[in-house]
C-alpha positions, 0 to 999 in steps of 0.5 A, spaced: 832 381 343 830 382 336 835 379 331 836 385 327 838 389 333 843 384 335 846 384 328 846 391 327 850 391 334 855 386 332 856 390 325 857 396 329 862 393 334 866 390 328 867 397 324 869 400 331 874 394 332 877 394 325 877 402 325 880 402 332 886 397 330 887 400 324 888 407 327 893 403 332 897 399 327 897 403 321 893 410 321 895 412 314 892 406 311 885 408 314 886 415 313 887 413 305 881 408 305 877 414 308 880 419 304 874 419 299 869 420 304 872 425 308 874 429 302 867 430 300 865 432 307 871 437 307 868 440 300 860 440 302 861 442 309 867 446 309 871 443 315 878 442 315 882 436 313 885 431 318 892 431 318 896 425 319 901 428 323 899 426 330 899 419 330 900 418 337 893 421 338 890 417 332 893 411 336 890 413 342 883 414 339 884 408 336 885 404 342 878 407 345 874 406 338 877 398 339 875 398 346 868 401 344 867 396 339 869 390 344 863 392 349 858 392 343 861 385 341 860 383 348 853 385 349 851 381 343 855 375 346 852 376 352 845 377 349 845 384 354 839 388 351 840 393 357 847 395 354 844 395 347 838 400 349 843 404 353 847 404 346 842 407 343 843 414 347 850 413 347 851 413 339 846 419 339 850 422 344 857 421 340 854 424 334 852 430 338 859 431 341 862 430 334 857 436 332 859 440 337 866 439 337 866 440 329 861 447 329 863 450 336 871 449 336 877 449 332 878 442 333 873 439 328 875 435 322 872 431 317 874 425 320 870 427 327 864 429 322 865 422 319 865 419 326 859 423 328 855 421 322 856 414 323 854 414 330 847 418 328 845 413 323 847 407 327 843 411 333 837 412 329 837 405 326 838 402 333 833 407 336 828 404 331 830 397 332 831 396 340 827 402 342 828 409 345 827 407 352 832 407 358 836 401 358 834 400 366 827 399 364 830 392 362 831 391 370 825 394 372 821 389 367 825 383 370 823 385 377 816 386 375 816 379 372 819 376 378 814 379 383 808 377 379 811 370 379 812 370 387 805 373 387 802 367 383 806 362 387 803 365 393 796 365 391 796 357 389 799 356 396 
């Protein structure tokens, strides 16, 4: 596993955990911290601001975001290259879903756009560091190495 990929996955997991826990505990504080960036997105793109009135949905989003961060932490801890390779397409899918939500529905907001931008940037970085391939290829590579080892041992006998 490339060191940069592990470090990047760890950083992404930490950001997800921090933002998720902040959304669960004090959503107003996180929204205040993100206000300069979300205002810039609102001005440049024309999306509506995210209102902090519905704190229950923010807490639910925070719980999901914290769970996502935890899975990334665990993929680094267990050195799970398959999860990291699948994380590349997962992040790009989240970016695409954020774009569709912001541009194709009336539910889009600057906070969702920021989430999409972070996932797009980290998905592209992850693709260049880990690879664009399917994470299931890792299992096939391991299976091929085991089979080659068995054939080599059988040839020695």
